[in-house]
Residue frames as qw, qx, qy, qz and C-alpha x, y, z in Angstrom:
[[0.164, -0.477, -0.638, 0.581, 23.27, -13.89, -17.78],
 [0.019, 0.722, 0.427, 0.544, 20.40, -11.43, -18.45],
 [0.359, -0.327, -0.407, 0.774, 21.01, -8.25, -16.48],
 [0.098, 0.887, 0.417, -0.171, 18.88, -5.13, -16.04],
 [0.251, -0.641, 0.252, 0.680, 21.94, -3.09, -17.06],
 [0.241, -0.033, 0.723, 0.646, 21.47, -4.24, -20.64],
 [0.124, 0.663, 0.724, 0.142, 17.80, -3.13, -20.89],
 [0.140, 0.376, 0.114, 0.909, 17.18, 0.38, -22.11],
 [0.381, -0.543, -0.102, -0.741, 15.57, 2.61, -19.48],
 [0.801, -0.428, -0.418, -0.029, 15.89, 0.09, -16.70],
 [0.333, -0.832, 0.368, -0.249, 17.46, 0.60, -13.30],
 [0.658, 0.347, -0.645, 0.177, 20.58, -1.34, -12.61],
 [0.827, -0.539, -0.158, 0.016, 21.12, -3.36, -9.48],
 [0.057, -0.881, 0.457, -0.112, 24.16, -1.86, -7.77],
 [0.647, 0.365, -0.662, 0.099, 27.11, -4.19, -7.90],
 [0.016, -0.315, 0.747, -0.585, 27.59, -4.24, -4.18],
 [0.675, -0.020, 0.371, -0.638, 23.94, -5.24, -3.56],
 [0.830, 0.330, -0.371, -0.255, 24.21, -7.86, -6.38],
 [0.426, 0.378, -0.766, 0.297, 27.25, -9.34, -4.64],
 [0.322, -0.206, 0.637, -0.669, 25.39, -9.34, -1.28],
 [0.824, 0.115, 0.091, -0.548, 22.42, -11.18, -2.75],
 [0.770, 0.350, -0.531, -0.060, 24.74, -13.76, -4.38],
 [0.101, 0.409, -0.777, 0.468, 26.54, -14.30, -1.05],
 [0.540, -0.054, 0.566, -0.620, 23.23, -15.44, 0.40],
 [0.831, 0.325, 0.174, -0.416, 21.53, -17.18, -2.51],
 [0.686, -0.070, 0.607, 0.395, 24.44, -18.34, -4.67],
 [0.190, -0.102, 0.521, 0.826, 25.06, -17.59, -8.34],
 [0.426, 0.604, 0.411, -0.534, 22.25, -15.60, -10.11],
 [0.476, 0.189, 0.674, 0.532, 21.42, -16.02, -13.79],
 [0.067, 0.653, 0.479, 0.583, 18.83, -13.33, -14.33],
 [0.160, -0.423, -0.392, 0.801, 18.47, -9.85, -12.84],
 [0.081, 0.566, 0.596, 0.564, 15.30, -8.11, -14.07],
 [0.051, -0.076, 0.228, -0.969, 14.18, -4.59, -13.15],
 [0.222, -0.512, -0.818, -0.141, 10.80, -4.99, -11.46],
 [0.085, -0.215, -0.345, 0.910, 10.43, -1.43, -10.09],
 [0.209, 0.756, 0.589, -0.196, 7.07, 0.31, -10.08],
 [0.380, 0.529, 0.277, 0.707, 6.81, 3.18, -12.60],
 [0.277, -0.929, -0.165, -0.179, 7.16, 5.81, -9.89],
 [0.231, 0.750, -0.447, 0.430, 9.96, 7.76, -8.30],
 [0.364, -0.558, 0.612, -0.427, 11.92, 5.98, -5.61],
 [0.950, -0.002, 0.210, -0.232, 10.91, 2.43, -6.57],
 [0.254, 0.618, -0.742, -0.055, 14.01, 0.19, -6.86],
 [0.798, -0.133, 0.533, -0.249, 13.15, -3.52, -7.05],
 [0.357, 0.486, -0.723, -0.336, 14.75, -6.32, -8.95],
 [0.962, -0.024, 0.124, -0.241, 13.66, -9.94, -9.64],
 [0.054, 0.628, -0.772, -0.082, 16.61, -12.32, -9.43],
 [0.954, 0.065, -0.122, -0.264, 16.77, -15.97, -10.47],
 [0.590, -0.544, 0.593, 0.066, 19.05, -18.62, -8.93],
 [0.310, 0.549, -0.684, -0.368, 21.40, -20.28, -11.37],
 [0.060, -0.155, 0.985, -0.050, 21.02, -23.83, -10.00],
 [0.143, 0.362, 0.909, -0.151, 17.26, -24.32, -9.46],
 [0.000, 0.441, 0.486, 0.754, 15.68, -21.23, -11.04],
 [0.283, -0.663, -0.607, 0.334, 14.24, -20.13, -7.71],
 [0.129, 0.693, 0.182, 0.685, 12.97, -16.49, -7.88],
 [0.387, -0.574, -0.415, 0.590, 13.59, -13.82, -5.24],
 [0.175, 0.877, 0.202, 0.400, 13.31, -10.08, -5.14],
 [0.503, -0.167, -0.224, 0.818, 15.86, -7.48, -4.04],
 [0.021, -0.887, -0.358, -0.290, 14.39, -4.21, -2.88],
 [0.409, 0.049, -0.257, 0.874, 16.28, -1.03, -1.96],
 [0.126, -0.787, -0.565, 0.215, 14.14, 1.14, 0.23],
 [0.297, 0.755, 0.145, 0.566, 13.90, 4.81, -0.71],
 [0.165, -0.745, 0.291, -0.577, 14.41, 6.02, 2.89],
 [0.156, 0.212, -0.860, 0.437, 15.64, 4.71, 6.24],
 [0.499, -0.003, 0.454, -0.738, 12.13, 5.03, 7.61],
 [0.820, 0.224, -0.231, -0.473, 10.63, 2.89, 4.90],
 [0.551, 0.309, -0.769, 0.097, 13.37, 0.32, 5.40],
 [0.099, -0.148, 0.770, -0.613, 12.69, 0.17, 9.16],
 [0.665, 0.099, 0.220, -0.707, 8.95, -0.11, 8.62],
 [0.810, 0.276, -0.387, -0.343, 9.17, -2.83, 6.02],
 [0.368, 0.314, -0.833, 0.269, 11.74, -4.79, 8.01],
 [0.308, -0.087, 0.662, -0.678, 9.51, -4.73, 11.07],
 [0.745, 0.178, 0.034, -0.642, 6.44, -5.76, 9.11],
 [0.734, 0.314, -0.584, -0.149, 8.12, -8.75, 7.49],
 [0.299, 0.254, -0.825, 0.408, 9.73, -9.89, 10.72],
 [0.182, -0.008, 0.673, -0.717, 6.94, -9.35, 13.20],
 [0.597, 0.283, 0.263, -0.703, 3.59, -9.41, 11.36],
 [0.580, 0.410, -0.512, -0.483, 4.01, -11.29, 8.08],
 [0.154, 0.224, -0.961, 0.055, 4.97, -14.66, 9.48],
 [0.313, 0.184, 0.778, -0.513, 1.55, -15.05, 11.07],
 [0.531, 0.413, -0.084, -0.736, -0.26, -14.54, 7.78],
 [0.869, 0.155, 0.459, -0.104, 0.44, -17.98, 6.44],
 [0.463, -0.230, 0.619, 0.591, 2.68, -19.31, 3.61],
 [0.304, 0.361, 0.678, 0.563, 2.14, -17.88, 0.17],
 [0.004, -0.871, -0.492, -0.007, 0.06, -14.91, 1.33],
 [0.057, -0.983, 0.165, 0.054, 3.04, -12.54, 1.66],
 [0.619, 0.563, -0.480, 0.263, 6.75, -12.67, 0.73],
 [0.820, -0.503, -0.119, 0.248, 9.15, -14.09, 3.31],
 [0.005, 0.933, -0.350, 0.077, 12.07, -11.92, 4.40],
 [0.913, 0.149, -0.255, 0.280, 15.30, -13.80, 3.77],
 [0.622, -0.272, -0.155, 0.717, 17.78, -11.17, 4.88],
 [0.082, 0.986, 0.142, 0.019, 18.29, -7.38, 5.17],
 [0.652, 0.074, -0.059, 0.752, 21.35, -5.21, 4.64],
 [0.183, -0.870, -0.312, 0.335, 21.02, -1.92, 6.62],
 [0.377, -0.416, 0.290, 0.775, 24.04, -0.42, 4.90],
 [0.047, 0.058, 0.637, 0.767, 22.24, -0.48, 1.56],
 [0.488, 0.188, 0.358, -0.774, 18.70, -0.38, 2.98],
 [0.482, 0.205, -0.709, -0.472, 18.19, -3.58, 0.99],
 [0.721, -0.081, 0.539, -0.428, 15.74, -6.40, 1.64],
 [0.237, 0.209, -0.882, -0.351, 15.95, -9.91, 0.06],
 [0.622, 0.075, 0.397, -0.670, 12.56, -11.42, -0.28],
 [0.363, 0.122, 0.906, 0.181, 11.04, -14.65, -1.57],
 [0.313, -0.015, -0.453, -0.835, 8.69, -14.52, -4.51],
 [0.465, 0.223, 0.716, -0.471, 5.03, -15.42, -4.04],
 [0.265, 0.291, 0.813, 0.430, 2.83, -16.99, -6.77],
 [0.209, 0.770, 0.562, -0.216, 0.39, -14.91, -8.75],
 [0.330, 0.365, 0.293, 0.820, 0.05, -11.93, -11.10],
 [0.020, 0.100, 0.248, -0.963, -0.97, -8.40, -10.34],
 [0.272, 0.523, 0.747, -0.309, -4.72, -8.15, -9.83],
 [0.259, 0.718, 0.045, -0.645, -4.99, -5.06, -11.99],
 [0.151, 0.459, -0.694, -0.533, -3.52, -6.99, -14.96],
 [0.173, 0.094, 0.980, 0.010, -5.92, -9.97, -14.71],
 [0.405, -0.137, -0.426, -0.798, -9.19, -10.27, -16.68],
 [0.034, 0.111, 0.893, -0.435, -11.33, -11.30, -13.71],
 [0.263, -0.525, -0.679, -0.442, -15.04, -11.96, -13.84],
 [0.348, -0.619, 0.086, -0.699, -17.23, -9.99, -11.40],
 [0.896, -0.398, -0.135, -0.141, -17.59, -13.13, -9.29],
 [0.823, 0.052, -0.243, 0.510, -13.86, -13.65, -9.19],
 [0.124, 0.562, -0.172, 0.799, -13.36, -9.95, -8.30],
 [0.631, -0.609, 0.024, -0.480, -15.65, -10.41, -5.33],
 [0.946, -0.207, -0.171, 0.182, -13.64, -13.49, -4.26],
 [0.586, 0.333, -0.233, 0.701, -10.46, -11.47, -4.46],
 [0.140, -0.589, 0.148, -0.782, -11.85, -8.66, -2.35],
 [0.833, -0.475, -0.124, -0.254, -13.26, -11.12, 0.13],
 [0.875, -0.092, -0.205, 0.428, -9.79, -12.64, 0.57],
 [0.302, 0.501, -0.168, 0.793, -8.31, -9.11, 0.74],
 [0.495, -0.648, 0.019, -0.578, -10.63, -8.32, 3.66],
 [0.928, -0.351, -0.114, 0.042, -9.61, -11.54, 5.47],
 [0.734, 0.251, -0.194, 0.601, -5.95, -10.79, 4.83],
 [0.064, 0.592, -0.148, 0.789, -6.17, -7.28, 6.15],
 [0.689, -0.617, -0.067, -0.374, -8.04, -8.30, 9.25],
 [0.925, -0.185, -0.130, 0.307, -5.24, -10.68, 10.14],
 [0.533, 0.387, -0.117, 0.743, -2.61, -8.02, 9.37],
 [0.209, -0.713, 0.014, -0.669, -4.32, -5.36, 11.43],
 [0.411, -0.112, -0.773, 0.470, -4.54, -7.50, 14.56],
 [0.348, -0.799, -0.465, -0.154, -6.08, -5.68, 17.48],
 [0.095, -0.894, 0.180, -0.399, -5.32, -2.82, 19.87],
 [0.789, -0.563, 0.248, 0.001, -3.84, -5.28, 22.40],
 [0.879, 0.202, 0.126, 0.412, -1.17, -6.17, 19.78],
 [0.309, 0.768, -0.089, 0.553, 0.17, -2.59, 19.93],
 [0.549, -0.204, -0.438, 0.682, 2.58, -1.38, 22.48],
 [0.120, -0.827, -0.317, 0.448, 2.02, 2.00, 24.30],
 [0.216, -0.473, 0.374, 0.768, 4.54, 3.48, 21.96],
 [0.153, 0.243, 0.790, 0.542, 2.60, 2.08, 18.94],
 [0.025, -0.766, -0.635, 0.096, -0.61, 3.66, 20.26],
 [0.158, -0.773, -0.020, 0.615, 1.13, 6.99, 20.54],
 [0.196, -0.226, 0.616, 0.729, 2.51, 6.63, 16.99],
 [0.126, 0.507, 0.803, 0.288, -0.97, 5.77, 15.68],
 [0.071, -0.851, -0.392, 0.341, -2.37, 8.95, 17.26],
 [0.208, -0.613, 0.280, 0.708, 0.45, 10.91, 15.79],
 [0.252, 0.101, 0.758, 0.593, -0.23, 9.52, 12.27],
 [0.071, 0.753, 0.649, 0.085, -3.86, 10.79, 12.42],
 [0.148, -0.868, -0.109, 0.461, -2.68, 14.21, 13.53],
 [0.302, -0.350, 0.534, 0.708, -0.01, 14.23, 10.82],
 [0.253, 0.414, 0.767, 0.420, -2.65, 13.52, 8.23],
 [0.008, -0.884, -0.449, 0.128, -4.75, 16.43, 9.42],
 [0.245, -0.781, 0.158, 0.553, -1.82, 18.87, 9.52],
 [0.408, -0.112, 0.650, 0.631, -0.66, 17.69, 6.09],
 [0.345, 0.706, 0.613, 0.080, -3.92, 18.76, 4.47],
 [0.054, 0.959, 0.058, -0.271, -2.99, 22.42, 4.53],
 [0.336, -0.543, 0.582, 0.503, 0.49, 21.70, 3.22],
 [0.415, 0.234, 0.784, 0.398, -0.97, 19.79, 0.26],
 [0.231, 0.860, 0.447, -0.086, -3.43, 22.62, -0.39],
 [0.121, -0.869, 0.224, 0.425, -0.61, 25.07, -0.49],
 [0.329, -0.336, 0.718, 0.513, 1.47, 22.96, -2.88],
 [0.410, 0.493, 0.750, 0.164, -1.60, 22.30, -5.08],
 [0.034, -0.259, 0.112, 0.959, -2.06, 26.12, -5.58],
 [0.494, 0.287, -0.077, -0.817, -4.51, 26.73, -8.40],
 [0.266, 0.089, -0.917, -0.284, -4.94, 23.04, -9.11],
 [0.179, -0.450, -0.845, 0.227, -7.77, 22.91, -6.56],
 [0.125, -0.607, -0.296, -0.726, -10.75, 25.33, -6.65],
 [0.176, -0.368, 0.435, -0.803, -12.06, 27.21, -3.67],
 [0.818, -0.192, -0.055, -0.539, -15.02, 24.84, -3.26],
 [0.884, 0.054, -0.445, 0.128, -12.75, 21.83, -3.15],
 [0.288, 0.368, -0.546, 0.695, -10.47, 23.57, -0.65],
 [0.479, -0.355, 0.286, -0.750, -13.37, 24.10, 1.67],
 [0.927, -0.063, -0.258, -0.265, -14.34, 20.44, 1.32],
 [0.688, 0.226, -0.548, 0.418, -10.82, 19.39, 2.34],
 [0.028, 0.372, -0.475, 0.797, -10.65, 21.81, 5.29],
 [0.697, -0.293, 0.037, -0.653, -14.11, 20.79, 6.58],
 [0.942, -0.018, -0.330, -0.061, -13.19, 17.14, 6.54],
 [0.524, 0.316, -0.541, 0.577, -9.82, 17.74, 8.18],
 [0.261, -0.393, 0.366, -0.802, -11.46, 19.59, 11.03],
 [0.855, -0.207, -0.103, -0.465, -14.05, 16.83, 11.43],
 [0.813, 0.161, -0.531, 0.177, -11.34, 14.17, 11.67],
 [0.188, 0.353, -0.597, 0.695, -9.81, 15.80, 14.67],
 [0.561, -0.272, 0.275, -0.732, -13.16, 15.50, 16.47],
 [0.913, 0.027, -0.263, -0.309, -13.52, 11.83, 15.62],
 [0.606, 0.302, -0.655, 0.334, -10.22, 10.63, 16.91],
 [0.199, -0.391, 0.883, 0.166, -9.34, 8.34, 18.80],
 [0.802, 0.247, -0.271, -0.472, -10.35, 5.72, 16.25],
 [0.960, -0.154, 0.234, 0.003, -9.79, 1.94, 16.42],
 [0.106, 0.809, -0.557, -0.156, -6.11, 1.28, 15.88],
 [0.957, -0.015, 0.276, 0.083, -3.99, -1.46, 14.57],
 [0.411, -0.456, 0.540, 0.576, -1.01, -2.24, 12.41],
 [0.614, 0.683, 0.160, -0.361, -1.83, -0.97, 8.90],
 [0.771, 0.254, 0.353, 0.465, -0.36, -1.97, 5.51],
 [0.221, -0.636, 0.060, 0.737, -0.30, 1.68, 4.55],
 [0.248, 0.409, -0.472, -0.740, -0.74, 1.30, 0.78],
 [0.417, 0.147, 0.892, -0.100, -3.49, -1.29, 0.61],
 [0.552, 0.550, -0.035, -0.626, -4.75, -1.19, -2.96],
 [0.933, 0.264, 0.228, -0.084, -5.15, -3.62, -5.88],
 [0.513, 0.744, -0.418, 0.089, -1.72, -2.73, -7.41],
 [0.080, -0.552, 0.769, -0.314, -0.12, -4.43, -4.42],
 [0.803, -0.032, 0.480, -0.351, -2.24, -7.57, -4.70],
 [0.205, 0.350, -0.840, -0.360, -1.11, -10.71, -6.48],
 [0.800, 0.047, 0.310, -0.511, -3.63, -13.37, -7.39],
 [0.081, -0.267, 0.926, 0.252, -2.82, -16.98, -8.24],
 [0.653, 0.097, -0.165, -0.733, -5.75, -18.04, -10.46],
 [0.494, 0.084, -0.863, -0.066, -4.98, -21.78, -10.08],
 [0.325, -0.294, -0.811, 0.386, -5.74, -22.24, -6.41],
 [0.177, -0.791, -0.361, -0.461, -7.47, -18.85, -6.29],
 [0.641, -0.522, -0.300, 0.475, -5.14, -17.47, -3.64],
 [0.118, 0.950, 0.012, 0.290, -4.29, -13.81, -2.85],
 [0.704, -0.221, -0.173, 0.653, -0.96, -12.48, -1.76],
 [0.002, 0.992, 0.106, 0.070, -0.09, -8.93, -0.77],
 [0.723, 0.109, -0.083, 0.677, 3.29, -7.19, -1.24],
 [0.238, 0.542, -0.026, 0.806, 4.99, -3.88, -0.56],
 [0.567, -0.665, -0.470, 0.118, 4.96, -3.33, 3.16],
 [0.476, 0.208, -0.171, 0.837, 7.22, -0.26, 3.29],
 [0.217, -0.454, -0.006, -0.864, 4.40, 1.96, 4.64],
 [0.665, -0.426, -0.613, -0.023, 3.27, -0.50, 7.37],
 [0.162, 0.255, -0.476, 0.826, 2.89, 1.16, 10.75],
 [0.068, -0.495, -0.760, 0.415, 0.49, 1.74, 13.65],
 [0.156, -0.075, -0.235, -0.956, -2.44, 3.85, 12.59],
 [0.615, 0.211, 0.365, -0.666, -6.22, 4.03, 12.62],
 [0.469, 0.031, 0.852, 0.230, -7.18, 0.82, 10.81],
 [0.497, 0.729, 0.431, -0.189, -9.75, 2.62, 8.64],
 [0.008, -0.755, 0.416, 0.507, -6.73, 4.29, 6.90],
 [0.254, -0.191, 0.866, 0.385, -6.24, 1.10, 4.89],
 [0.415, 0.538, 0.732, -0.057, -9.76, 1.27, 3.48],
 [0.143, 0.732, 0.013, -0.666, -9.39, 4.69, 1.83],
 [0.055, 0.415, -0.659, -0.625, -7.76, 3.67, -1.46],
 [0.116, 0.238, 0.954, 0.142, -10.31, 0.94, -1.93],
 [0.163, 0.695, 0.574, -0.401, -13.27, 3.21, -1.26],
 [0.137, 0.763, -0.115, -0.622, -11.93, 5.87, -3.65],
 [0.162, 0.451, -0.704, -0.524, -11.19, 3.52, -6.59],
 [0.177, -0.014, -0.940, -0.291, -12.36, -0.07, -7.14],
 [0.051, 0.431, 0.829, -0.351, -15.42, 0.24, -4.89],
 [0.257, 0.380, 0.003, -0.888, -16.79, 3.29, -6.74],
 [0.648, 0.241, -0.301, -0.657, -19.93, 1.98, -8.41],
 [0.635, 0.091, -0.765, -0.058, -19.25, -1.53, -7.10],
 [0.522, -0.515, 0.364, -0.574, -20.96, -1.97, -3.77],
 [0.982, -0.031, -0.153, -0.103, -20.66, -5.73, -4.29],
 [0.668, 0.351, -0.456, 0.472, -16.91, -5.51, -3.92],
 [0.164, -0.519, 0.417, -0.728, -17.21, -3.45, -0.71],
 [0.827, -0.290, 0.090, -0.473, -19.69, -6.00, 0.66],
 [0.932, 0.148, -0.307, 0.127, -17.37, -8.91, -0.18],
 [0.366, 0.509, -0.487, 0.608, -14.44, -7.18, 1.46],
 [0.348, -0.453, 0.426, -0.702, -16.16, -6.58, 4.70],
 [0.951, -0.125, -0.109, -0.259, -17.50, -10.13, 4.67],
 [0.811, 0.225, -0.392, 0.371, -13.90, -11.29, 4.60],
 [0.121, 0.529, -0.409, 0.734, -12.82, -8.60, 7.13],
 [0.386, -0.263, -0.836, 0.287, -15.28, -9.92, 9.60],
 [0.091, -0.661, -0.516, 0.537, -17.00, -6.68, 10.56],
 [0.274, 0.807, 0.301, 0.427, -18.41, -3.48, 9.08],
 [0.287, 0.290, -0.243, 0.880, -16.99, -0.08, 9.95],
 [0.165, -0.605, -0.610, 0.484, -18.43, 1.58, 13.07],
 [0.184, 0.912, 0.358, 0.075, -20.30, 4.80, 12.49],
 [0.248, -0.883, 0.215, 0.336, -17.30, 6.91, 13.64],
 [0.514, -0.233, 0.637, 0.524, -14.99, 4.98, 11.32],
 [0.434, 0.591, 0.609, 0.302, -17.44, 5.44, 8.39],
 [0.062, 0.987, 0.140, -0.045, -17.37, 9.21, 8.95],
 [0.417, -0.700, 0.429, 0.390, -13.62, 9.19, 9.36],
 [0.633, 0.173, 0.627, 0.420, -13.31, 7.31, 6.03],
 [0.316, 0.861, 0.337, 0.213, -14.87, 10.32, 4.29],
 [0.209, -0.950, 0.171, 0.155, -12.48, 12.65, 6.05],
 [0.566, -0.429, 0.582, 0.397, -9.44, 10.56, 5.17],
 [0.596, 0.477, 0.559, 0.322, -10.68, 10.31, 1.58],
 [0.168, 0.978, 0.108, 0.059, -10.67, 14.09, 1.32],
 [0.345, -0.804, 0.423, 0.238, -7.13, 14.29, 2.68],
 [0.674, -0.035, 0.645, 0.358, -6.04, 11.48, 0.28],
 [0.496, 0.756, 0.393, 0.165, -7.66, 13.36, -2.60],
 [0.061, 0.989, -0.123, -0.046, -5.72, 16.59, -2.05],
 [0.522, -0.549, 0.594, 0.272, -2.50, 14.64, -1.55],
 [0.701, 0.254, 0.605, 0.280, -3.10, 12.83, -4.84],
 [0.401, 0.879, 0.215, 0.142, -3.72, 16.00, -6.75],
 [0.133, -0.943, 0.288, 0.097, -0.73, 17.88, -5.33],
 [0.567, -0.378, 0.673, 0.286, 1.58, 14.91, -5.99],
 [0.695, 0.352, 0.609, 0.152, 0.08, 13.74, -9.28],
 [0.408, 0.908, 0.082, -0.050, 0.41, 16.95, -11.34],
 [0.016, -0.851, 0.503, 0.151, 4.12, 17.59, -10.91],
 [0.451, -0.288, 0.836, 0.122, 4.77, 13.82, -11.34],
 [0.405, 0.293, -0.542, -0.676, 2.74, 13.71, -14.51],
 [0.012, 0.147, 0.987, -0.070, 0.27, 11.07, -13.26],
 [0.367, -0.148, -0.220, -0.892, -3.14, 12.12, -14.64],
 [0.582, -0.288, -0.739, -0.177, -4.85, 8.96, -13.29],
 [0.425, -0.320, -0.617, 0.580, -4.10, 9.79, -9.68],
 [0.039, 0.064, 0.058, -0.996, -5.09, 13.43, -10.24],
 [0.480, -0.212, -0.498, -0.691, -8.42, 12.39, -11.73],
 [0.555, -0.346, -0.745, 0.131, -9.04, 10.05, -8.79],
 [0.253, -0.238, -0.455, 0.820, -8.47, 12.97, -6.39],
 [0.232, 0.008, -0.133, -0.963, -10.83, 15.33, -8.16],
 [0.539, -0.236, -0.681, -0.436, -13.48, 12.63, -8.47],
 [0.451, -0.324, -0.722, 0.412, -13.28, 11.86, -4.74],
 [0.043, -0.203, -0.282, 0.937, -13.70, 15.54, -3.80],
 [0.381, -0.074, -0.391, -0.834, -16.67, 15.83, -6.24],
 [0.554, -0.325, -0.754, -0.139, -18.39, 12.82, -4.58],
 [0.357, -0.318, -0.599, 0.643, -17.81, 14.29, -1.16],
 [0.083, 0.071, -0.006, -0.994, -19.24, 17.62, -2.26],
 [0.512, -0.192, -0.530, -0.648, -22.38, 15.86, -3.43],
 [0.604, -0.359, 0.432, -0.565, -22.61, 14.02, -0.15],
 [0.906, 0.144, -0.357, -0.174, -21.95, 10.63, -1.67],
 [0.880, -0.413, 0.138, 0.191, -19.95, 7.86, 0.03],
 [0.246, -0.739, 0.491, 0.390, -16.15, 8.20, -0.19]]
């Protein structure tokens, strides 16, 4: 048996969680650390001894993430269609563990895709997200209240991130963040839905055979303004690629309303300061560079 315990630098699947997974699936022959290279990520790929079927065991970093991901897989994911999202097999609240099926495909960021294939991926991503978001009628009164609270939390968090960033952000950038935070409060309420919460290419898998997209990592799914899910795309793969943006919204089925477009710029500013304040102490120069580049575009008056 190949086990993550034998691989230098890898995270070991706790024995109790391993036994729990085997009690559901049967004997496992391979346990491979599949965690993201970031703090708090604890994911393992496991392979069934009899038929080689692949599953994933994920231990959520917090009770909140465990509850969010469990709800998303139970309530929203089943309507997305087979192969477009993992299926939840079982959960273990004691360990905050989820047992998930594997979906076909490789990470989009690791694939050498042609521009035409990239557009096809983003078109499918737009269609996937539209189904996942649903509509305001799909949210309960409590969900609507939580969505409003999320927008307010993002605004209030801006000052906290500016404080933690200290001298990492110049005075001009600080003014950009504060101006956009203030504007966001004037724009709400925004169209709401059930958001993925971390909708970016690193969480997309693409099966190049049938040309099908799947999306993973639902631990940040929650009621929110739906434009929140567009921020990471606008600040990274869409920069200099208006064709990808156009393909996405073709799949999504609608363009952003004027108020949403303005709020996208505001949320991009808040995302940027969060990226900078988090990225420096966690030694992630890529996310820091993305944050500074976003603020520079906003200062110039460019799109997010």
